[in-house]
VMD Tcl script that builds the backbone (N, CA, C; Angstrom):
set m [mol new atoms 228]
animate dup $m
set s [atomselect $m all]
$s set {name element resname resid chain x y z} {
  {N N MET 1 A 73.395 141.642 88.122}
  {CA C MET 1 A 72.781 140.294 87.744}
  {C C MET 1 A 72.874 139.609 87.749}
  {N N GLN 2 A 74.294 139.027 88.513}
  {CA C GLN 2 A 75.232 137.858 88.969}
  {C C GLN 2 A 74.623 137.489 89.873}
  {N N VAL 3 A 74.400 138.830 91.032}
  {CA C VAL 3 A 73.660 138.770 92.436}
  {C C VAL 3 A 72.500 137.854 92.149}
  {N N LYS 4 A 71.822 138.606 91.782}
  {CA C LYS 4 A 70.299 137.917 91.199}
  {C C LYS 4 A 69.703 136.659 91.364}
  {N N LYS 5 A 70.510 136.094 90.113}
  {CA C LYS 5 A 71.018 134.680 89.722}
  {C C LYS 5 A 71.528 133.864 91.007}
  {N N GLU 6 A 72.477 134.170 91.574}
  {CA C GLU 6 A 73.079 133.689 92.949}
  {C C GLU 6 A 71.849 134.010 93.863}
  {N N LEU 7 A 71.117 135.201 94.286}
  {CA C LEU 7 A 70.109 134.419 95.332}
  {C C LEU 7 A 69.172 133.782 94.439}
  {N N GLU 8 A 68.186 133.879 93.354}
  {CA C GLU 8 A 67.564 132.724 93.505}
  {C C GLU 8 A 68.109 131.535 93.185}
  {N N GLN 9 A 68.461 130.875 93.428}
  {CA C GLN 9 A 69.988 129.650 93.445}
  {C C GLN 9 A 69.643 129.376 94.443}
  {N N ILE 10 A 70.310 130.347 95.727}
  {CA C ILE 10 A 70.280 130.406 97.092}
  {C C ILE 10 A 68.502 130.379 97.648}
  {N N LYS 11 A 67.732 130.782 97.120}
  {CA C LYS 11 A 66.019 130.869 97.476}
  {C C LYS 11 A 65.364 128.880 97.020}
  {N N SER 12 A 66.231 128.519 95.715}
  {CA C SER 12 A 65.650 127.224 94.999}
  {C C SER 12 A 66.465 126.121 96.377}
  {N N ASN 13 A 67.899 126.229 96.944}
  {CA C ASN 13 A 68.293 125.431 97.194}
  {C C ASN 13 A 67.738 125.215 98.599}
  {N N LEU 14 A 67.177 126.490 99.640}
  {CA C LEU 14 A 65.742 126.913 100.891}
  {C C LEU 14 A 65.328 125.955 100.453}
  {N N GLN 15 A 64.600 126.134 99.463}
  {CA C GLN 15 A 63.064 125.085 99.217}
  {C C GLN 15 A 63.588 123.468 99.224}
  {N N SER 16 A 64.540 123.438 98.566}
  {CA C SER 16 A 64.840 122.039 98.401}
  {C C SER 16 A 64.984 121.576 100.190}
  {N N GLU 17 A 65.727 122.214 100.401}
  {CA C GLU 17 A 66.310 121.883 102.193}
  {C C GLU 17 A 65.190 121.910 103.260}
  {N N GLU 18 A 64.370 122.535 102.953}
  {CA C GLU 18 A 62.509 122.865 103.336}
  {C C GLU 18 A 62.286 121.363 103.134}
  {N N LYS 19 A 61.708 120.632 102.136}
  {CA C LYS 19 A 61.055 120.093 101.981}
  {C C LYS 19 A 61.716 118.838 102.293}
  {N N VAL 20 A 63.135 118.270 102.177}
  {CA C VAL 20 A 63.442 117.113 103.046}
  {C C VAL 20 A 63.156 117.632 104.655}
  {N N TYR 21 A 63.688 118.748 105.067}
  {CA C TYR 21 A 63.217 118.969 106.277}
  {C C TYR 21 A 61.702 118.270 106.627}
  {N N LYS 22 A 60.653 118.510 105.983}
  {CA C LYS 22 A 59.200 118.519 106.602}
  {C C LYS 22 A 59.377 116.887 106.399}
  {N N GLN 23 A 60.043 116.243 105.604}
  {CA C GLN 23 A 59.464 115.239 105.323}
  {C C GLN 23 A 60.153 114.249 105.974}
  {N N THR 24 A 61.587 114.638 106.337}
  {CA C THR 24 A 62.484 113.701 107.593}
  {C C THR 24 A 61.749 114.093 108.661}
  {N N LYS 25 A 61.339 115.528 109.041}
  {CA C LYS 25 A 59.849 115.468 110.452}
  {C C LYS 25 A 59.000 114.697 110.466}
  {N N GLN 26 A 58.594 114.791 109.430}
  {CA C GLN 26 A 57.485 113.435 109.545}
  {C C GLN 26 A 57.367 112.046 109.466}
  {N N ALA 27 A 58.597 112.034 109.336}
  {CA C ALA 27 A 58.878 110.255 109.471}
  {C C ALA 27 A 59.418 110.261 111.157}
  {N N PHE 28 A 60.463 111.228 111.543}
  {CA C PHE 28 A 60.263 110.871 112.635}
  {C C PHE 28 A 59.655 111.314 113.284}
  {N N GLU 29 A 58.538 112.022 113.471}
  {CA C GLU 29 A 57.126 112.316 114.169}
  {C C GLU 29 A 56.414 111.002 114.336}
  {N N GLN 30 A 55.976 109.744 112.810}
  {CA C GLN 30 A 55.149 108.904 112.806}
  {C C GLN 30 A 56.087 108.021 113.861}
  {N N LYS 31 A 57.273 107.947 113.358}
  {CA C LYS 31 A 58.223 106.374 114.277}
  {C C LYS 31 A 57.888 106.833 115.775}
  {N N GLU 32 A 58.284 107.713 116.186}
  {CA C GLU 32 A 58.557 108.523 117.831}
  {C C GLU 32 A 56.886 108.061 117.745}
  {N N GLN 33 A 55.622 108.156 117.243}
  {CA C GLN 33 A 54.352 107.594 117.489}
  {C C GLN 33 A 54.071 106.011 118.023}
  {N N ALA 34 A 54.857 106.055 117.078}
  {CA C ALA 34 A 55.175 104.303 117.324}
  {C C ALA 34 A 55.437 104.022 117.971}
  {N N TRP 35 A 56.424 104.218 118.386}
  {CA C TRP 35 A 57.378 103.688 119.206}
  {C C TRP 35 A 56.327 104.327 120.965}
  {N N VAL 36 A 56.130 105.306 120.809}
  {CA C VAL 36 A 55.020 105.598 122.062}
  {C C VAL 36 A 53.784 104.443 122.526}
  {N N ASN 37 A 53.424 103.853 120.956}
  {CA C ASN 37 A 52.210 103.148 121.349}
  {C C ASN 37 A 52.807 101.948 121.976}
  {N N GLY 38 A 53.997 101.623 121.307}
  {CA C GLY 38 A 54.261 99.803 121.516}
  {C C GLY 38 A 55.014 100.165 122.533}
  {N N GLN 39 A 55.251 101.469 123.267}
  {CA C GLN 39 A 55.549 101.148 125.192}
  {C C GLN 39 A 54.496 100.749 126.069}
  {N N ALA 40 A 53.471 101.434 125.001}
  {CA C ALA 40 A 52.167 101.218 125.845}
  {C C ALA 40 A 51.837 100.124 125.698}
  {N N GLY 41 A 52.254 99.434 125.346}
  {CA C GLY 41 A 51.535 98.272 124.702}
  {C C GLY 41 A 52.437 96.942 125.849}
  {N N LEU 42 A 53.435 97.496 126.054}
  {CA C LEU 42 A 54.983 96.886 126.461}
  {C C LEU 42 A 54.151 97.156 128.145}
  {N N LEU 43 A 53.908 98.016 128.786}
  {CA C LEU 43 A 53.324 98.514 129.561}
  {C C LEU 43 A 52.321 97.492 130.460}
  {N N ALA 44 A 51.806 97.768 129.203}
  {CA C ALA 44 A 50.260 97.093 129.798}
  {C C ALA 44 A 49.914 95.337 129.329}
  {N N GLU 45 A 51.295 94.820 129.174}
  {CA C GLU 45 A 51.182 93.633 129.610}
  {C C GLU 45 A 51.607 93.269 130.209}
  {N N HIS 46 A 52.038 93.755 131.238}
  {CA C HIS 46 A 52.223 93.493 133.072}
  {C C HIS 46 A 51.402 94.223 133.770}
  {N N LEU 47 A 50.153 95.113 133.321}
  {CA C LEU 47 A 49.040 95.581 134.724}
  {C C LEU 47 A 48.172 94.384 134.913}
  {N N HIS 48 A 48.161 93.577 136.595}
  {CA C HIS 48 A 47.100 93.201 136.685}
  {C C HIS 48 A 46.165 93.942 138.128}
  {N N GLU 49 A 44.875 92.946 137.843}
  {CA C GLU 49 A 43.590 94.053 137.989}
  {C C GLU 49 A 43.911 94.305 139.984}
  {N N GLY 50 A 43.829 95.458 140.619}
  {CA C GLY 50 A 43.945 95.379 141.602}
  {C C GLY 50 A 45.125 96.037 142.435}
  {N N GLU 51 A 46.000 96.151 141.441}
  {CA C GLU 51 A 47.222 96.327 141.358}
  {C C GLU 51 A 47.622 97.624 140.015}
  {N N PRO 52 A 48.535 98.711 141.356}
  {CA C PRO 52 A 48.481 100.267 139.876}
  {C C PRO 52 A 49.385 100.221 139.290}
  {N N CYS 53 A 48.945 100.860 138.168}
  {CA C CYS 53 A 49.618 101.010 137.069}
  {C C CYS 53 A 50.375 101.962 137.191}
  {N N PRO 54 A 52.196 101.818 136.621}
  {CA C PRO 54 A 53.371 102.456 136.818}
  {C C PRO 54 A 53.002 103.707 136.280}
  {N N VAL 55 A 52.384 103.992 135.299}
  {CA C VAL 55 A 52.347 105.572 134.831}
  {C C VAL 55 A 50.674 106.303 135.830}
  {N N CYS 56 A 49.811 106.002 136.047}
  {CA C CYS 56 A 49.121 106.362 136.058}
  {C C CYS 56 A 48.562 106.510 137.592}
  {N N GLY 57 A 49.124 105.032 138.487}
  {CA C GLY 57 A 48.444 104.381 139.849}
  {C C GLY 57 A 47.086 103.783 139.479}
  {N N SER 58 A 46.328 104.213 138.267}
  {CA C SER 58 A 44.667 103.597 138.831}
  {C C SER 58 A 44.875 101.758 138.787}
  {N N THR 59 A 44.397 101.441 140.156}
  {CA C THR 59 A 44.289 99.766 139.793}
  {C C THR 59 A 43.132 99.031 139.122}
  {N N GLU 60 A 42.759 99.808 138.414}
  {CA C GLU 60 A 41.941 99.489 137.207}
  {C C GLU 60 A 42.373 99.459 135.957}
  {N N HIS 61 A 42.197 98.728 134.714}
  {CA C HIS 61 A 42.482 98.357 133.755}
  {C C HIS 61 A 42.021 97.815 132.799}
  {N N PRO 62 A 40.657 98.182 132.547}
  {CA C PRO 62 A 39.396 98.034 131.441}
  {C C PRO 62 A 40.054 98.336 130.645}
  {N N HIS 63 A 41.142 99.140 129.984}
  {CA C HIS 63 A 40.732 98.916 128.106}
  {C C HIS 63 A 42.622 99.240 127.859}
  {N N LYS 64 A 43.193 98.192 128.220}
  {CA C LYS 64 A 44.604 98.099 127.936}
  {C C LYS 64 A 45.152 98.052 127.145}
  {N N ALA 65 A 46.007 98.742 126.147}
  {CA C ALA 65 A 46.458 98.654 125.008}
  {C C ALA 65 A 47.852 97.749 124.849}
  {N N GLU 66 A 47.028 97.248 123.690}
  {CA C GLU 66 A 47.619 96.125 122.586}
  {C C GLU 66 A 49.014 96.701 122.283}
  {N N ILE 67 A 49.833 95.432 122.154}
  {CA C ILE 67 A 51.327 95.056 121.762}
  {C C ILE 67 A 51.181 95.659 120.239}
  {N N ALA 68 A 52.044 96.719 119.695}
  {CA C ALA 68 A 52.011 96.644 118.252}
  {C C ALA 68 A 52.962 95.499 117.822}
  {N N ILE 69 A 52.665 95.017 116.487}
  {CA C ILE 69 A 53.493 94.333 115.631}
  {C C ILE 69 A 54.823 94.629 114.952}
  {N N HIS 70 A 54.780 95.955 115.223}
  {CA C HIS 70 A 55.736 96.760 114.521}
  {C C HIS 70 A 56.537 97.798 115.550}
  {N N THR 71 A 56.935 97.829 116.546}
  {CA C THR 71 A 56.951 98.677 117.427}
  {C C THR 71 A 58.565 99.066 117.298}
  {N N PRO 72 A 58.904 99.888 116.838}
  {CA C PRO 72 A 60.384 100.858 116.229}
  {C C PRO 72 A 61.582 100.418 117.618}
  {N N THR 73 A 62.476 100.255 118.219}
  {CA C THR 73 A 63.427 100.177 119.169}
  {C C THR 73 A 64.277 101.903 119.071}
  {N N LYS 74 A 64.841 101.662 120.288}
  {CA C LYS 74 A 65.473 102.778 120.237}
  {C C LYS 74 A 67.157 102.793 119.066}
  {N N LYS 75 A 67.479 101.834 118.236}
  {CA C LYS 75 A 68.379 101.812 117.388}
  {C C LYS 75 A 67.756 101.813 116.803}
  {N N ASN 76 A 66.025 101.654 116.035}
  {CA C ASN 76 A 65.478 102.193 114.492}
  {C C ASN 76 A 64.595 102.783 114.761}
}
mol reanalyze $m
mol bondsrecalc $m
mol representation Tube
mol addrep $m
């Protein structure tokens, strides 16, 4: 009976840790996407018609990304 009780406790702990992991992973992925979008806006700020894009090389920039207000930095 003791082993069964310990196993149930381990299972419960694992479920709790998996929940924390999933929440942390989701928060990280959201912040990472916000950072990527912010970088696109920062790059777009320096694009000029006729000059090549540093990412794709295009010299036309019809749909520049906008700078996001709350772009995370590497520190946060």
